[in-house]
C-alpha positions as CSV (number, residue, x, y, z in Angstrom):
1,X,-30.7,43.4,-33.1
2,X,-32.8,40.8,-30.7
3,X,-30.9,37.9,-32.7
4,X,-27.7,39.3,-31.9
5,X,-28.5,39.7,-28.2
6,X,-29.5,36.0,-28.2
7,X,-26.5,35.0,-29.8
8,X,-24.4,37.1,-27.4
9,X,-26.2,35.2,-24.3
10,X,-25.4,31.8,-25.9
11,X,-21.9,32.6,-26.4
12,X,-21.4,34.0,-22.8
13,X,-22.9,30.8,-21.7
14,X,-20.5,28.7,-23.5
15,X,-17.4,30.7,-22.2
16,X,-18.8,30.5,-18.8
17,X,-19.2,26.6,-19.4
18,X,-15.7,26.4,-20.8
19,X,-14.0,28.5,-17.7
20,X,-15.8,26.3,-15.2
21,X,-14.8,23.0,-16.9
22,X,-11.3,24.4,-16.8
23,X,-11.1,25.4,-13.6
24,X,-12.5,21.8,-12.4
25,X,-10.2,20.1,-14.8
26,X,-7.2,21.7,-13.5
27,X,-7.7,22.8,-9.9
28,X,-10.3,20.5,-8.5
29,X,-10.3,16.7,-10.1
30,X,-8.2,14.9,-12.5
31,X,-9.4,12.4,-14.8
32,X,-6.9,9.5,-15.5
33,X,-6.9,6.4,-17.7
34,X,-5.0,3.2,-16.2
35,X,-2.5,2.1,-18.8
36,X,-0.9,-1.1,-16.8
37,X,-1.9,-3.7,-14.7
38,X,0.5,-2.5,-11.6
39,X,-2.5,-1.7,-9.5
40,X,-4.8,-4.8,-10.4
41,X,-7.2,-6.0,-9.0
42,X,-8.1,-2.9,-7.3
43,X,-7.9,-0.7,-10.3
44,X,-7.7,-2.7,-13.9
45,X,-6.0,-1.7,-16.9
46,X,-8.3,0.5,-18.9
47,X,-10.2,1.9,-16.1
48,X,-10.9,5.5,-15.9
49,X,-10.7,7.1,-12.6
50,X,-11.1,10.4,-10.9
51,X,-8.8,11.9,-8.4
52,X,-9.4,14.8,-6.1
53,X,-6.5,17.6,-6.7
54,X,-7.4,19.1,-3.2
55,X,-6.9,16.4,-1.0
56,X,-3.5,17.0,-0.4
57,X,-3.7,20.9,-0.4
58,X,-5.9,20.4,2.6
59,X,-4.4,17.3,4.4
60,X,-1.5,15.0,4.3
61,X,-1.4,11.5,2.4
62,X,-1.9,8.4,4.5
63,X,-0.4,4.9,4.1
64,X,-2.8,3.0,2.1
65,X,-4.1,6.0,-0.2
66,X,-4.0,5.5,-4.0
67,X,-2.4,8.5,-5.5
68,X,-1.6,9.9,-9.0
69,X,1.8,11.5,-9.0
70,X,4.4,12.8,-11.4
71,X,7.1,10.1,-11.7
72,X,10.5,10.8,-10.1
73,X,12.2,9.3,-13.1
74,X,10.3,11.7,-15.7
75,X,8.1,14.0,-14.1
76,X,6.1,14.4,-17.8
77,X,4.4,11.1,-17.4
78,X,1.8,10.5,-14.2
79,X,1.9,7.5,-12.2
80,X,-0.8,6.0,-10.1
81,X,0.3,3.6,-6.9
82,X,-0.5,3.2,-3.3
83,X,1.3,5.0,-0.4
84,X,3.4,2.5,1.6
85,X,6.0,4.6,3.2
86,X,5.6,7.9,4.8
87,X,8.1,10.5,5.5
88,X,10.5,9.0,8.3
89,X,9.6,5.6,7.7
90,X,11.9,2.5,7.1
91,X,10.7,-0.1,4.9
92,X,12.0,-3.4,4.6
93,X,11.1,-6.0,2.1
94,X,12.1,-9.6,3.0
95,X,10.8,-12.8,1.6
96,X,8.2,-11.3,-0.3
97,X,6.7,-9.5,2.7
98,X,7.0,-5.4,3.6
99,X,7.9,-4.5,7.0
100,X,7.6,-0.9,8.5
101,X,9.8,0.6,11.0
102,X,11.5,-2.6,12.2
103,X,8.4,-4.4,13.0
104,X,8.7,-8.1,13.3
105,X,5.0,-8.4,11.8
106,X,4.5,-8.0,7.9
107,X,2.3,-4.8,6.7
108,X,-1.3,-6.0,6.4
109,X,-2.2,-5.8,2.7
110,X,-5.5,-7.5,1.7
111,X,-5.5,-5.2,-1.4
112,X,-2.3,-6.9,-3.2
113,X,-3.2,-9.6,-5.9
114,X,-0.7,-12.0,-5.2
115,X,1.9,-12.6,-2.9
116,X,5.3,-11.0,-3.8
117,X,7.8,-13.3,-5.5
118,X,10.7,-13.2,-3.0
119,X,13.9,-11.3,-3.9
120,X,16.9,-10.2,-2.4
121,X,15.9,-8.1,0.7
122,X,15.5,-4.5,0.2
123,X,15.9,-1.6,2.8
124,X,14.3,1.7,2.3
125,X,14.6,5.0,4.3
126,X,11.7,7.4,3.3
127,X,13.0,10.8,3.6
128,X,11.4,13.9,5.1
129,X,8.7,15.2,2.7
130,X,8.6,12.2,0.7
131,X,6.6,8.9,0.1
132,X,7.3,5.6,-1.0
133,X,5.1,4.0,-3.5
134,X,4.0,0.6,-4.5
135,X,1.8,-1.2,-6.8
136,X,-0.9,-3.7,-5.7
137,X,0.2,-6.1,-8.7
138,X,3.6,-6.3,-6.8
139,X,5.3,-8.6,-9.5
140,X,3.9,-6.8,-12.4
141,X,4.5,-3.3,-11.0
142,X,7.3,-0.6,-12.1
143,X,7.3,1.0,-8.5
144,X,9.8,2.6,-5.9
145,X,11.6,-0.8,-5.7
146,X,12.8,-0.2,-9.3
147,X,12.9,3.6,-9.8
148,X,16.3,5.6,-10.3
149,X,14.7,8.3,-7.8
150,X,13.2,5.9,-5.4
151,X,11.1,8.8,-3.6
152,X,7.9,10.6,-4.7
153,X,8.2,14.2,-3.1
154,X,5.0,15.8,-1.5
155,X,5.0,18.3,-4.4
156,X,4.9,16.1,-6.9
157,X,1.5,14.4,-5.6
158,X,-1.2,15.5,-7.9
159,X,-4.3,13.7,-6.5
160,X,-6.0,11.3,-4.5
161,X,-7.9,8.6,-6.2
162,X,-11.2,8.7,-5.3
163,X,-13.7,6.4,-7.6
164,X,-13.4,4.7,-10.8
165,X,-16.0,5.7,-13.3
166,X,-15.5,3.4,-16.1
167,X,-16.2,0.7,-17.2
168,X,-18.1,0.0,-13.4
169,X,-18.6,2.9,-11.4
170,X,-17.1,1.9,-7.8
171,X,-15.2,3.8,-4.9
172,X,-11.7,2.8,-4.8
173,X,-10.2,1.8,-1.4
């Protein structure tokens, strides 16, 4: 009988560990692998990142946050991009520069990989409860400028990216 008690103790411990891992993975954190170059050089293709699922339960996204979200054109796919436009913002992209809310000074974006290749001017008006997302590698990013459903609704935000853990651990900014 003693052996069965010991086996039962191990089974209980395994069940508890599995439940804790499932709760952490589905409620607290998300683990993601970056499949494309759209966020380079901030996050490289193949990097593994951890995001906090709780960040936007207790606070609002800020301009510049890197976010994991459900892609508006196919919600079964997760995307990782940077928040550029907040609810109510107007965004103009002219000569490869991003302008917010009618400013004559372009948005300061030290994180972008290289200057954007100029295109036809674009104008966006971010609806309430939605966000405008762009990749840091603008010339190679499928982002809000190209999507059929341009804006990401608040409830589609999954997590704020906190850090990279592979191949080289580091905090993401």
